[in-house]
N, C-alpha and C positions, 0 to 999 in steps of 0.2 A: 753537053750530055758528052763530051769527048774527053773531058778533063775528069771526067767519071773512071776511065780507064785505067789510072794508075791503082787506082783503092781496088778495084774487080780484081785485076791481074795479084794483088798481094793481099787479096782475105786466107784466112787461114782459122778453120776450125778449133775452138777454146773449148772443154769441158770442166766445167758450168760456165755460160756465155755473160760476159761481162753488161753489167748493164749501168744504163748510166741514171743519176739521179730522180732524171724530166722524166723515168720508163712506167713511175707508177708501180701498182701492185703488181708488175709481171712475176715474177716471181713467186709469190704466192699461188697464181692460177698456175703455173706449169708445175708446180707441187700437185698441187689439185687435181691435176688434168692427168699427169701419170699413174695414175690409179687404173687408167680406162687403156693404157696398153701394155701391150705382152713384151718381156722380156725374149728375143730373139730362140733365145735357146729354152725355152718353156713353152713358145708358142704352138700346139697341137698344128700337125700338120693331116687336113682335111682331104686334102687329094688325093691322100694314100685310101682315106679311105670312105673310096667312092663306088658302087656300083657298075661295072661297064656294060 
């Protein structure tokens, strides 16, 4: 477990993430699932539309 610390300490975010050949149809799933997520700039703010 302690040998994994070097990996975790040096992780970076890459967009789009790099996939390995053995990952299968992950890219197609991500593209399909993206339709269900809002872009933060377009997401409605429901908290301001509440009755106190």
